[in-house]
DRENDO-1510 file (C-alpha; in Angstrom, 1 decimal, always signed):
<recs>
REC; n; res; u; v; w
REC; 1; UNK; +0.0; +0.0; +0.0 .
REC; 2; UNK; +2.8; +2.4; +1.0 .
REC; 3; UNK; +4.6; +2.1; -2.4 .
REC; 4; UNK; +1.3; +2.7; -4.3 .
REC; 5; UNK; +0.5; +5.8; -2.2 .
REC; 6; UNK; +3.9; +7.3; -2.7 .
REC; 7; UNK; +4.0; +6.6; -6.4 .
REC; 8; UNK; +0.6; +8.1; -7.0 .
REC; 9; UNK; +1.4; +11.1; -4.8 .
REC; 10; UNK; +4.6; +11.8; -6.7 .
REC; 11; UNK; +2.8; +11.6; -10.0 .
REC; 12; UNK; +0.0; +14.0; -8.9 .
REC; 13; UNK; +2.5; +16.5; -7.4 .
REC; 14; UNK; +4.8; +16.5; -10.4 .
REC; 15; UNK; +1.9; +17.3; -12.7 .
REC; 16; UNK; +0.4; +20.0; -10.5 .
REC; 17; UNK; +3.2; +21.9; -8.6 .
REC; 18; UNK; +5.0; +24.9; -10.0 .
REC; 19; UNK; +8.8; +25.2; -9.7 .
REC; 20; UNK; +9.8; +26.9; -6.4 .
REC; 21; UNK; +13.0; +28.1; -4.9 .
REC; 22; UNK; +15.5; +25.2; -4.5 .
REC; 23; UNK; +17.8; +24.2; -1.7 .
REC; 24; UNK; +18.1; +22.4; +1.5 .
REC; 25; UNK; +15.2; +22.7; +4.0 .
REC; 26; UNK; +16.3; +22.0; +7.6 .
REC; 27; UNK; +13.5; +20.5; +9.7 .
REC; 28; UNK; +13.5; +20.1; +13.5 .
REC; 29; UNK; +11.0; +17.5; +14.4 .
REC; 30; UNK; +9.9; +15.1; +17.2 .
REC; 31; UNK; +8.3; +12.7; +14.7 .
REC; 32; UNK; +9.9; +9.3; +14.1 .
REC; 33; UNK; +11.6; +8.2; +10.9 .
REC; 34; UNK; +8.7; +6.0; +10.2 .
REC; 35; UNK; +6.6; +9.1; +9.7 .
REC; 36; UNK; +9.1; +11.6; +8.3 .
REC; 37; UNK; +10.6; +9.1; +5.8 .
REC; 38; UNK; +7.5; +8.5; +3.6 .
REC; 39; UNK; +6.7; +12.2; +3.7 .
REC; 40; UNK; +10.3; +13.2; +2.8 .
REC; 41; UNK; +10.3; +10.7; -0.1 .
REC; 42; UNK; +7.0; +12.0; -1.5 .
REC; 43; UNK; +7.9; +15.6; -1.2 .
REC; 44; UNK; +11.4; +15.2; -2.8 .
REC; 45; UNK; +9.8; +13.2; -5.6 .
REC; 46; UNK; +7.3; +16.1; -6.1 .
REC; 47; UNK; +10.0; +18.8; -5.7 .
REC; 48; UNK; +13.3; +17.3; -6.8 .
REC; 49; UNK; +15.1; +20.6; -6.5 .
REC; 50; UNK; +14.5; +20.5; -2.7 .
REC; 51; UNK; +16.3; +18.4; -0.1 .
REC; 52; UNK; +14.8; +17.9; +3.4 .
REC; 53; UNK; +17.3; +17.6; +6.2 .
REC; 54; UNK; +15.6; +16.1; +9.2 .
REC; 55; UNK; +17.0; +16.7; +12.7 .
REC; 56; UNK; +15.1; +14.5; +15.1 .
REC; 57; UNK; +14.6; +15.8; +18.7 .
REC; 58; UNK; +12.1; +15.5; +21.4 .
REC; 59; UNK; +9.6; +18.3; +21.4 .
REC; 60; UNK; +11.0; +20.1; +24.4 .
REC; 61; UNK; +14.6; +19.6; +23.2 .
REC; 62; UNK; +13.6; +20.9; +19.8 .
REC; 63; UNK; +12.1; +24.1; +21.4 .
REC; 64; UNK; +15.3; +24.5; +23.4 .
REC; 65; UNK; +17.5; +24.0; +20.3 .
REC; 66; UNK; +15.7; +26.6; +18.3 .
REC; 67; UNK; +16.0; +29.1; +21.3 .
REC; 68; UNK; +19.8; +28.3; +21.5 .
REC; 69; UNK; +20.5; +28.9; +17.8 .
REC; 70; UNK; +18.3; +32.0; +17.5 .
REC; 71; UNK; +21.3; +34.4; +17.2 .
REC; 72; UNK; +22.6; +32.5; +14.1 .
REC; 73; UNK; +19.6; +30.4; +13.0 .
REC; 74; UNK; +20.2; +27.4; +10.8 .
REC; 75; UNK; +16.7; +25.8; +11.0 .
REC; 76; UNK; +13.9; +26.4; +8.6 .
REC; 77; UNK; +10.9; +24.4; +10.1 .
REC; 78; UNK; +9.7; +23.2; +13.5 .
REC; 79; UNK; +7.4; +20.2; +13.1 .
REC; 80; UNK; +5.7; +18.5; +16.1 .
REC; 81; UNK; +2.4; +17.5; +17.7 .
REC; 82; UNK; +2.2; +19.7; +20.8 .
REC; 83; UNK; +0.4; +23.1; +20.1 .
REC; 84; UNK; +1.7; +24.5; +23.4 .
REC; 85; UNK; +5.3; +24.1; +22.2 .
REC; 86; UNK; +4.5; +26.3; +19.3 .
REC; 87; UNK; +2.9; +28.8; +21.6 .
REC; 88; UNK; +6.2; +28.9; +23.6 .
REC; 89; UNK; +8.2; +29.6; +20.4 .
REC; 90; UNK; +5.6; +32.1; +19.1 .
REC; 91; UNK; +5.7; +34.0; +22.4 .
REC; 92; UNK; +9.5; +34.0; +22.4 .
REC; 93; UNK; +9.5; +35.5; +18.9 .
REC; 94; UNK; +11.1; +32.4; +17.4 .
REC; 95; UNK; +8.6; +31.8; +14.6 .
REC; 96; UNK; +7.9; +33.7; +11.4 .
REC; 97; UNK; +4.4; +34.7; +10.3 .
REC; 98; UNK; +4.0; +33.5; +6.8 .
REC; 99; UNK; +1.2; +33.2; +4.2 .
REC; 100; UNK; +0.3; +29.6; +3.3 .
REC; 101; UNK; -1.9; +28.7; +0.3 .
REC; 102; UNK; -4.3; +25.8; +0.9 .
REC; 103; UNK; -7.7; +24.6; -0.4 .
REC; 104; UNK; -10.4; +22.5; +1.2 .
REC; 105; UNK; -9.0; +22.8; +4.7 .
REC; 106; UNK; -11.7; +23.7; +7.3 .
REC; 107; UNK; -11.1; +26.1; +10.2 .
REC; 108; UNK; -11.4; +23.5; +12.9 .
REC; 109; UNK; -10.9; +19.9; +13.7 .
REC; 110; UNK; -13.3; +18.8; +16.4 .
REC; 111; UNK; -13.6; +21.9; +18.6 .
REC; 112; UNK; -10.1; +23.1; +18.0 .
REC; 113; UNK; -8.9; +25.8; +15.5 .
REC; 114; UNK; -6.5; +24.2; +13.0 .
REC; 115; UNK; -4.2; +27.2; +12.5 .
REC; 116; UNK; -2.7; +30.0; +14.7 .
REC; 117; UNK; -4.8; +33.1; +13.9 .
REC; 118; UNK; -1.7; +35.2; +13.5 .
REC; 119; UNK; -0.1; +32.8; +10.9 .
REC; 120; UNK; +2.8; +31.6; +13.0 .
REC; 121; UNK; +2.0; +27.9; +12.8 .
REC; 122; UNK; -0.4; +25.6; +10.9 .
REC; 123; UNK; -2.2; +22.3; +11.5 .
REC; 124; UNK; -1.3; +19.6; +9.0 .
REC; 125; UNK; -2.9; +16.5; +10.7 .
REC; 126; UNK; -5.3; +15.7; +13.6 .
REC; 127; UNK; -4.3; +14.0; +16.8 .
REC; 128; UNK; -6.3; +12.4; +19.6 .
REC; 129; UNK; -5.3; +10.6; +22.7 .
REC; 130; UNK; -6.5; +7.2; +24.1 .
REC; 131; UNK; -5.8; +3.6; +24.9 .
REC; 132; UNK; -4.1; +1.0; +22.8 .
REC; 133; UNK; -4.2; -2.7; +23.6 .
REC; 134; UNK; -2.7; -6.1; +22.4 .
REC; 135; UNK; -5.6; -8.5; +21.7 .
REC; 136; UNK; -3.5; -11.6; +22.2 .
REC; 137; UNK; -2.1; -10.4; +25.5 .
REC; 138; UNK; -5.6; -9.5; +26.8 .
REC; 139; UNK; -6.9; -12.9; +25.8 .
REC; 140; UNK; -4.0; -14.7; +27.4 .
REC; 141; UNK; -4.7; -12.8; +30.7 .
REC; 142; UNK; -8.5; -13.0; +30.5 .
REC; 143; UNK; -8.9; -9.3; +30.2 .
REC; 144; UNK; -11.3; -7.1; +28.3 .
REC; 145; UNK; -10.1; -3.9; +26.4 .
REC; 146; UNK; -10.2; -0.7; +28.5 .
REC; 147; UNK; -12.0; +2.0; +26.6 .
REC; 148; UNK; -12.4; +4.7; +29.2 .
REC; 149; UNK; -9.7; +6.2; +31.5 .
REC; 150; UNK; -11.5; +5.0; +34.5 .
REC; 151; UNK; -11.3; +1.4; +33.2 .
REC; 152; UNK; -7.5; +1.6; +33.4 .
REC; 153; UNK; -7.8; +2.2; +37.2 .
REC; 154; UNK; -9.6; -1.1; +37.8 .
REC; 155; UNK; -7.8; -3.8; +39.8 .
REC; 156; UNK; -7.8; -6.3; +36.9 .
REC; 157; UNK; -5.3; -4.1; +35.0 .
REC; 158; UNK; -2.8; -4.0; +37.8 .
REC; 159; UNK; +0.7; -4.4; +36.3 .
REC; 160; UNK; -0.6; -4.4; +32.7 .
REC; 161; UNK; -0.5; -0.8; +31.7 .
REC; 162; UNK; +2.4; +1.3; +30.1 .
REC; 163; UNK; +2.8; +5.0; +29.6 .
REC; 164; UNK; +5.6; +7.5; +29.0 .
REC; 165; UNK; +6.2; +10.6; +31.2 .
REC; 166; UNK; +5.0; +14.0; +30.0 .
REC; 167; UNK; +8.5; +15.4; +30.7 .
REC; 168; UNK; +9.8; +13.1; +28.1 .
REC; 169; UNK; +7.1; +13.4; +25.5 .
REC; 170; UNK; +5.2; +16.4; +24.2 .
REC; 171; UNK; +2.3; +14.2; +23.1 .
REC; 172; UNK; +2.2; +12.5; +26.5 .
REC; 173; UNK; +2.0; +15.9; +28.1 .
REC; 174; UNK; -1.0; +16.7; +26.0 .
REC; 175; UNK; -2.6; +13.5; +27.1 .
REC; 176; UNK; -2.1; +14.3; +30.8 .
REC; 177; UNK; -3.3; +17.9; +30.4 .
REC; 178; UNK; -6.4; +16.7; +28.5 .
REC; 179; UNK; -7.6; +14.7; +31.4 .
REC; 180; UNK; -6.8; +17.5; +33.9 .
REC; 181; UNK; -8.9; +19.9; +31.8 .
REC; 182; UNK; -11.6; +17.3; +31.0 .
REC; 183; UNK; -12.1; +16.0; +34.6 .
REC; 184; UNK; -10.8; +19.0; +36.5 .
REC; 185; UNK; -7.5; +19.5; +38.3 .
REC; 186; UNK; -8.2; +17.5; +41.4 .
REC; 187; UNK; -10.2; +14.7; +39.9 .
REC; 188; UNK; -7.8; +14.5; +36.9 .
REC; 189; UNK; -4.8; +14.0; +39.1 .
REC; 190; UNK; -6.6; +11.5; +41.2 .
REC; 191; UNK; -7.5; +9.6; +38.0 .
REC; 192; UNK; -3.9; +9.7; +36.8 .
REC; 193; UNK; -2.5; +8.4; +40.2 .
REC; 194; UNK; -5.1; +5.6; +40.3 .
REC; 195; UNK; -4.2; +4.6; +36.7 .
REC; 196; UNK; -0.5; +4.8; +37.4 .
REC; 197; UNK; -0.9; +2.5; +40.3 .
REC; 198; UNK; -1.6; -0.2; +37.7 .
REC; 199; UNK; +1.5; +0.7; +35.6 .
REC; 200; UNK; +4.0; -1.9; +34.5 .
REC; 201; UNK; +6.4; +0.8; +33.5 .
REC; 202; UNK; +7.0; +4.4; +32.6 .
REC; 203; UNK; +8.9; +4.3; +29.3 .
REC; 204; UNK; +11.8; +6.5; +28.3 .
REC; 205; UNK; +10.1; +7.8; +25.2 .
REC; 206; UNK; +6.6; +7.9; +23.9 .
REC; 207; UNK; +7.6; +5.4; +21.2 .
REC; 208; UNK; +8.3; +2.8; +23.9 .
REC; 209; UNK; +4.6; +2.6; +24.7 .
REC; 210; UNK; +3.4; +1.2; +21.4 .
REC; 211; UNK; +6.5; -0.9; +21.1 .
REC; 212; UNK; +5.7; -2.4; +24.5 .
REC; 213; UNK; +2.1; -3.2; +23.5 .
REC; 214; UNK; +3.1; -4.5; +20.1 .
REC; 215; UNK; +5.6; -7.0; +21.6 .
REC; 216; UNK; +3.3; -7.9; +24.5 .
REC; 217; UNK; +5.7; -6.5; +27.2 .
REC; 218; UNK; +2.5; -5.1; +28.7 .
REC; 219; UNK; -1.1; -5.3; +27.5 .
REC; 220; UNK; -2.4; -1.7; +27.3 .
REC; 221; UNK; -0.7; +1.6; +26.6 .
REC; 222; UNK; -1.7; +5.2; +26.8 .
REC; 223; UNK; -0.8; +6.7; +23.4 .
REC; 224; UNK; -1.5; +9.3; +20.7 .
REC; 225; UNK; -4.0; +7.8; +18.2 .
REC; 226; UNK; -1.6; +7.2; +15.3 .
REC; 227; UNK; +0.6; +4.8; +17.3 .
REC; 228; UNK; -2.4; +2.5; +17.5 .
REC; 229; UNK; -3.6; +2.9; +13.9 .
REC; 230; UNK; -0.1; +2.5; +12.4 .
REC; 231; UNK; +0.6; -0.6; +14.5 .
REC; 232; UNK; -2.7; -2.2; +13.5 .
REC; 233; UNK; -2.1; -1.3; +9.8 .
REC; 234; UNK; +1.4; -2.9; +10.1 .
REC; 235; UNK; -0.2; -6.2; +11.1 .
REC; 236; UNK; +0.2; -6.2; +14.9 .
REC; 237; UNK; -2.7; -7.7; +16.8 .
REC; 238; UNK; -3.7; -4.4; +18.4 .
REC; 239; UNK; -6.5; -2.0; +18.6 .
REC; 240; UNK; -7.2; +1.6; +19.8 .
REC; 241; UNK; -10.1; +3.5; +21.4 .
REC; 242; UNK; -10.7; +7.1; +22.1 .
REC; 243; UNK; -12.1; +7.6; +25.7 .
REC; 244; UNK; -15.0; +9.9; +26.1 .
REC; 245; UNK; -12.8; +12.5; +27.8 .
REC; 246; UNK; -10.3; +13.2; +25.1 .
REC; 247; UNK; -9.2; +16.1; +23.0 .
REC; 248; UNK; -8.7; +16.3; +19.2 .
REC; 249; UNK; -6.0; +18.9; +18.4 .
REC; 250; UNK; -3.9; +19.6; +15.3 .
REC; 251; UNK; -0.3; +18.4; +14.9 .
REC; 252; UNK; +1.5; +21.5; +13.8 .
REC; 253; UNK; +4.2; +22.9; +11.6 .
REC; 254; UNK; +5.8; +26.4; +11.5 .
REC; 255; UNK; +8.6; +28.4; +9.9 .
REC; 256; UNK; +11.4; +29.4; +12.2 .
REC; 257; UNK; +12.2; +33.1; +12.3 .
REC; 258; UNK; +15.1; +34.1; +10.1 .
REC; 259; UNK; +15.0; +30.8; +8.3 .
REC; 260; UNK; +17.8; +30.4; +5.8 .
REC; 261; UNK; +15.4; +28.9; +3.3 .
REC; 262; UNK; +12.0; +30.5; +4.2 .
REC; 263; UNK; +10.7; +30.0; +0.6 .
REC; 264; UNK; +11.5; +26.3; +0.7 .
REC; 265; UNK; +9.9; +26.0; +4.1 .
REC; 266; UNK; +6.7; +27.5; +2.8 .
REC; 267; UNK; +6.8; +25.1; -0.2 .
REC; 268; UNK; +7.0; +22.1; +2.1 .
REC; 269; UNK; +4.2; +23.3; +4.3 .
REC; 270; UNK; +2.0; +24.0; +1.3 .
REC; 271; UNK; +2.8; +20.5; +0.0 .
REC; 272; UNK; +1.6; +18.9; +3.3 .
REC; 273; UNK; -1.8; +20.6; +2.8 .
REC; 274; UNK; -2.3; +19.5; -0.8 .
REC; 275; UNK; -4.5; +16.5; -1.6 .
REC; 276; UNK; -1.3; +14.5; -2.4 .
REC; 277; UNK; +0.4; +15.6; +0.7 .
REC; 278; UNK; -2.6; +14.7; +2.9 .
REC; 279; UNK; -2.8; +11.3; +1.2 .
REC; 280; UNK; +0.7; +10.4; +2.5 .
REC; 281; UNK; -0.8; +10.6; +6.0 .
REC; 282; UNK; -2.6; +7.3; +5.2 .
REC; 283; UNK; +0.6; +5.4; +4.7 .
REC; 284; UNK; +0.5; +2.4; +7.0 .
REC; 285; UNK; +3.6; +3.6; +8.8 .
REC; 286; UNK; +1.9; +7.0; +9.5 .
REC; 287; UNK; -1.9; +6.7; +9.8 .
REC; 288; UNK; -2.4; +10.3; +10.9 .
REC; 289; UNK; -5.9; +11.9; +10.7 .
REC; 290; UNK; -5.9; +14.2; +7.6 .
REC; 291; UNK; -7.3; +17.7; +8.0 .
REC; 292; UNK; -8.7; +17.7; +4.5 .
REC; 293; UNK; -12.1; +15.9; +4.7 .
REC; 294; UNK; -11.9; +14.8; +1.1 .
REC; 295; UNK; -8.8; +12.6; +1.9 .
REC; 296; UNK; -11.0; +10.2; +4.0 .
REC; 297; UNK; -12.4; +8.8; +0.8 .
REC; 298; UNK; -9.0; +7.0; +0.4 .
REC; 299; UNK; -8.8; +5.9; +4.1 .
REC; 300; UNK; -8.9; +2.1; +4.9 .
REC; 301; UNK; -12.1; +0.6; +6.4 .
REC; 302; UNK; -12.6; +1.4; +10.0 .
REC; 303; UNK; -10.3; +4.4; +10.0 .
REC; 304; UNK; -11.9; +7.2; +12.1 .
REC; 305; UNK; -13.2; +10.3; +10.4 .
REC; 306; UNK; -13.6; +13.2; +12.9 .
REC; 307; UNK; -15.5; +15.3; +10.2 .
REC; 308; UNK; -18.2; +12.7; +10.2 .
REC; 309; UNK; -18.0; +11.4; +13.8 .
REC; 310; UNK; -18.6; +14.4; +15.9 .
REC; 311; UNK; -18.1; +12.5; +19.2 .
REC; 312; UNK; -14.3; +12.3; +18.8 .
REC; 313; UNK; -12.8; +15.1; +20.9 .
REC; 314; UNK; -16.2; +16.7; +21.6 .
REC; 315; UNK; -16.0; +16.5; +25.4 .
REC; 316; UNK; -12.8; +18.6; +25.9 .
REC; 317; UNK; -12.3; +22.0; +24.4 .
REC; 318; UNK; -8.5; +22.0; +25.0 .
REC; 319; UNK; -7.2; +25.3; +26.2 .
REC; 320; UNK; -3.7; +25.7; +24.9 .
REC; 321; UNK; -3.0; +28.8; +27.0 .
REC; 322; UNK; -3.9; +26.9; +30.2 .
REC; 323; UNK; -1.6; +24.1; +29.1 .
REC; 324; UNK; +1.2; +26.4; +28.3 .
REC; 325; UNK; +0.9; +28.4; +31.5 .
REC; 326; UNK; +1.6; +25.3; +33.7 .
REC; 327; UNK; +3.5; +23.1; +31.3 .
REC; 328; UNK; +6.6; +22.6; +33.5 .
REC; 329; UNK; +4.5; +22.4; +36.6 .
REC; 330; UNK; +2.4; +19.5; +35.3 .
REC; 331; UNK; +5.5; +17.7; +34.0 .
REC; 332; UNK; +7.2; +18.1; +37.4 .
REC; 333; UNK; +4.2; +17.0; +39.4 .
REC; 334; UNK; +3.8; +13.9; +37.3 .
REC; 335; UNK; +7.4; +12.9; +37.7 .
REC; 336; UNK; +7.5; +13.6; +41.5 .
REC; 337; UNK; +4.2; +11.9; +42.2 .
REC; 338; UNK; +4.3; +9.1; +39.7 .
REC; 339; UNK; +7.5; +8.5; +37.7 .
REC; 340; UNK; +10.0; +8.7; +40.5 .
REC; 341; UNK; +7.7; +7.1; +43.1 .
REC; 342; UNK; +6.2; +4.5; +40.9 .
REC; 343; UNK; +7.1; +1.6; +43.2 .
REC; 344; UNK; +5.6; +3.3; +46.3 .
REC; 345; UNK; +2.4; +4.3; +44.4 .
REC; 346; UNK; +2.0; +0.9; +42.8 .
REC; 347; UNK; +2.4; -0.8; +46.2 .
REC; 348; UNK; -0.2; +1.5; +47.8 .
REC; 349; UNK; -2.7; +1.2; +45.1 .
REC; 350; UNK; -2.2; -2.6; +45.0 .
REC; 351; UNK; -2.8; -2.8; +48.8 .
REC; 352; UNK; -6.0; -0.7; +48.5 .
REC; 353; UNK; -7.2; -2.9; +45.6 .
REC; 354; UNK; -6.6; -6.0; +47.8 .
REC; 355; UNK; -8.5; -4.4; +50.7 .
REC; 356; UNK; -11.4; -3.6; +48.3 .
REC; 357; UNK; -11.5; -7.3; +47.4 .
REC; 358; UNK; -11.6; -8.3; +51.1 .
REC; 359; UNK; -14.2; -5.8; +51.9 .
REC; 360; UNK; -16.5; -7.1; +49.1 .
REC; 361; UNK; -16.6; -10.4; +51.1 .
REC; 362; UNK; -16.8; -9.0; +54.6 .
REC; 363; UNK; -18.7; -5.8; +54.4 .
REC; 364; UNK; -16.9; -4.5; +57.4 .
REC; 365; UNK; -17.9; -0.8; +57.9 .
REC; 366; UNK; -14.7; +0.1; +59.7 .
REC; 367; UNK; -12.6; -1.4; +56.9 .
REC; 368; UNK; -14.6; +0.6; +54.4 .
REC; 369; UNK; -13.8; +3.8; +56.2 .
REC; 370; UNK; -10.1; +3.0; +56.2 .
REC; 371; UNK; -10.2; +2.2; +52.5 .
REC; 372; UNK; -11.8; +5.5; +51.8 .
REC; 373; UNK; -9.2; +7.3; +53.8 .
REC; 374; UNK; -6.4; +5.4; +52.0 .
REC; 375; UNK; -7.8; +6.5; +48.6 .
REC; 376; UNK; -8.1; +10.1; +49.9 .
REC; 377; UNK; -4.4; +10.0; +50.7 .
REC; 378; UNK; -3.6; +8.8; +47.2 .
REC; 379; UNK; -5.8; +11.4; +45.6 .
REC; 380; UNK; -4.5; +14.4; +47.6 .
REC; 381; UNK; -2.6; +17.1; +45.7 .
REC; 382; UNK; +0.3; +19.2; +46.9 .
REC; 383; UNK; -1.1; +22.3; +45.2 .
REC; 384; UNK; -4.5; +23.5; +43.9 .
REC; 385; UNK; -5.3; +24.6; +40.4 .
REC; 386; UNK; -5.1; +28.3; +41.2 .
REC; 387; UNK; -1.5; +27.9; +42.2 .
REC; 388; UNK; -0.8; +25.9; +39.1 .
REC; 389; UNK; -1.9; +29.0; +37.1 .
REC; 390; UNK; +0.0; +31.5; +39.1 .
REC; 391; UNK; +2.7; +33.0; +36.8 .
REC; 392; UNK; +5.1; +33.7; +39.8 .
REC; 393; UNK; +4.9; +30.1; +40.9 .
REC; 394; UNK; +5.2; +28.8; +37.4 .
REC; 395; UNK; +8.4; +30.8; +37.0 .
REC; 396; UNK; +10.1; +28.7; +39.7 .
REC; 397; UNK; +10.0; +25.7; +37.3 .
REC; 398; UNK; +12.8; +26.7; +34.9 .
REC; 399; UNK; +14.2; +23.3; +34.0 .
REC; 400; UNK; +12.7; +20.1; +32.9 .
REC; 401; UNK; +14.0; +16.9; +34.4 .
REC; 402; UNK; +14.6; +13.8; +32.4 .
REC; 403; UNK; +15.7; +11.7; +35.4 .
REC; 404; UNK; +15.4; +12.1; +39.2 .
REC; 405; UNK; +18.9; +13.2; +39.9 .
REC; 406; UNK; +19.0; +16.0; +37.3 .
REC; 407; UNK; +20.1; +19.3; +38.9 .
REC; 408; UNK; +17.5; +22.1; +38.9 .
REC; 409; UNK; +17.3; +25.5; +40.4 .
REC; 410; UNK; +17.4; +25.8; +44.1 .
REC; 411; UNK; +13.7; +27.0; +44.4 .
REC; 412; UNK; +12.4; +24.4; +42.1 .
REC; 413; UNK; +14.3; +21.7; +44.0 .
REC; 414; UNK; +12.9; +23.0; +47.3 .
REC; 415; UNK; +9.3; +22.8; +46.0 .
REC; 416; UNK; +9.8; +19.4; +44.5 .
REC; 417; UNK; +11.3; +18.1; +47.7 .
REC; 418; UNK; +8.2; +19.2; +49.6 .
REC; 419; UNK; +6.0; +17.5; +47.1 .
REC; 420; UNK; +8.1; +14.3; +47.3 .
REC; 421; UNK; +7.9; +14.2; +51.1 .
REC; 422; UNK; +4.1; +14.8; +50.8 .
REC; 423; UNK; +3.5; +11.9; +48.5 .
REC; 424; UNK; +5.9; +9.5; +50.1 .
REC; 425; UNK; +4.2; +10.0; +53.5 .
REC; 426; UNK; +0.7; +9.7; +51.9 .
REC; 427; UNK; +1.6; +6.5; +50.0 .
REC; 428; UNK; +3.1; +5.0; +53.2 .
REC; 429; UNK; +0.0; +5.8; +55.2 .
REC; 430; UNK; -2.4; +4.6; +52.5 .
REC; 431; UNK; -0.5; +1.3; +52.3 .
REC; 432; UNK; -0.7; +0.9; +56.1 .
REC; 433; UNK; -4.4; +1.7; +56.2 .
REC; 434; UNK; -5.2; -0.7; +53.3 .
REC; 435; UNK; -3.3; -3.5; +54.9 .
REC; 436; UNK; -5.1; -3.0; +58.2 .
REC; 437; UNK; -8.5; -2.9; +56.4 .
REC; 438; UNK; -7.6; -6.1; +54.5 .
REC; 439; UNK; -7.0; -7.8; +57.8 .
REC; 440; UNK; -10.5; -7.1; +59.0 .
</recs>
């Protein structure tokens, strides 16, 4: 299928596209080779006078790289999923406002605008967040697919779930923030901690989650939609579902300010929005949601169409300004409460789940009260939502950790230490209470 798509795309583009300024186009992207490769091949076939140079970096690392080279910029394009990363670059004056020609592209996907209103970045594909599972793994472990976030917190999935950390993946950050916005700050964090209590692992990168599900290292993974679709199209025994509380947002692309080849950058973005460029998104290795509704006529059977199914992403109107304002805070909280204390959290949640099972047989009222108290300790947050949106507090979090022993600023380290002490004590008390309740 991939070869046929690429050959037809190249033929269409060669016939339709005018000659543009030639040269190398340097692209900073978080997307894997499996996605950029087919698009690069199709674009260069359509525009043989251009050469894409792909520099692969995590979203946050890509933002930092563009900030570092701003004085003598060598990059033409920033290309990633996370809209809040583009807001950071836009607000820092690191993107160029350009005019992009396109036809047949609507203003929104789901409830979310496709393009920056000021012309600094543009949507080229849709992205939703949800749950992927390995059908063989579930059958072997006598499990049903989890289709809602709350399902993943059920005791039957203990030790069967994988996820990356938002500090390591821009798309995972969007997944975490989506639930915080959809369920509310306190309920959202409570949900994440209860789900994380069932984690098998927190992977180093977002790609590790679909890889783990594909190979059966764990049964279910929290992923961006195209990981599930592309794995299924590639023959893995997997499937994917959008939970009710999810967002549908555009994956974006923008021209870096003072780009050495701005004309070439514009040519590439315009190509992505043409019918032939949108068709490449249906390559089995990519399987992104096109933003041109007409492209879905070429989609495989069962592929979701957000322009026909209005339920996808309808529940959450994702607020990119809220997400951007507390970006580093959310990443830090997830790592302190979950990533770096996963063993403690998993032990506490497992103990409460065992106590719930014992209570179901005994009906002991005192045990029920202790179980409720244990859950309240798990669910408790070190800060409220108002503090998460306080600019002065947000300014404390100046550095993103990738591992627990990374050095950060003194004030950030002080706050994170308080959070760590808070959750360690809560998880310890919750485990004790659950064990006592189970003994009743």
